[in-house]
C-alpha positions as CSV (number, residue, x, y, z in Angstrom):
1,M,0.8,-4.6,-4.4
2,V,0.0,-1.1,-3.1
3,L,1.1,-0.1,0.4
4,H,-1.4,2.4,1.9
5,I,0.2,4.6,4.6
6,P,-2.5,7.1,5.6
7,H,-1.5,8.5,9.0
8,S,2.3,9.1,9.1
9,S,2.2,12.8,8.4
10,T,2.2,15.4,11.1
11,N,1.6,19.0,9.8
12,P,3.5,19.6,6.5
13,L,1.1,22.3,5.5
14,G,2.4,24.6,8.3
15,I,-1.1,25.2,9.7
16,S,-1.1,26.9,13.0
17,F,-2.8,24.9,15.7
18,D,-3.1,25.6,19.4
19,A,-1.0,23.5,21.8
20,D,-3.9,21.0,22.5
21,L,-4.2,20.2,18.8
22,D,-0.5,19.9,18.4
23,K,-0.5,17.4,21.2
24,E,-3.4,15.4,19.5
25,I,-1.5,15.4,16.2
26,E,1.6,13.9,18.0
27,L,-0.6,11.3,19.7
28,L,-2.6,10.3,16.6
29,T,0.2,10.1,14.1
30,D,1.6,6.7,13.1
31,H,5.2,8.0,13.3
32,H,7.8,6.5,11.0
33,T,5.4,4.1,9.2
34,D,6.2,5.8,6.0
35,K,9.9,5.0,6.6
36,L,9.3,1.4,7.8
37,F,7.4,0.1,4.8
38,H,9.5,-0.2,1.7
39,H,9.2,-3.4,-0.3
40,A,10.6,-4.1,-3.8
41,G,8.0,-4.3,-6.5
42,T,5.4,-2.3,-4.6
43,N,3.8,1.1,-5.0
44,R,3.4,3.3,-1.9
45,L,0.5,5.7,-1.3
46,V,1.6,7.9,1.6
47,F,-0.9,10.6,2.5
48,P,1.0,13.9,3.1
49,I,-1.5,15.5,5.6
50,S,-2.3,14.8,9.2
51,R,-5.5,12.8,9.9
52,L,-6.6,15.7,12.1
53,V,-6.8,17.8,8.9
54,C,-8.2,15.1,6.6
55,D,-8.7,11.5,7.5
56,V,-8.7,9.6,4.2
57,E,-10.0,6.4,5.9
58,R,-13.1,8.1,7.2
59,C,-16.3,7.6,5.1
60,E,-19.4,9.7,5.3
61,D,-21.3,6.4,5.5
62,E,-19.3,3.9,7.5
63,A,-21.1,1.0,5.8
64,K,-19.4,2.1,2.6
65,K,-16.0,1.7,4.3
66,R,-16.5,-2.0,4.5
67,L,-16.8,-2.1,0.7
68,V,-13.5,-0.3,0.3
69,N,-11.5,-2.3,2.7
């Protein structure tokens, strides 16, 4: 089993944003999900960058997303 945790990071790259984007990052982050999900016998895929920088669940063609999920 693979645990996919795509939105727990805030801004580990140290990119400077204005206050409005910093607020959006705080609102859109799934805080602590990377700490909540630890299960024996599983692999975890924790994306290290905020979804405001790169949303790994966003597809160019949303119809393709259904094939992935």
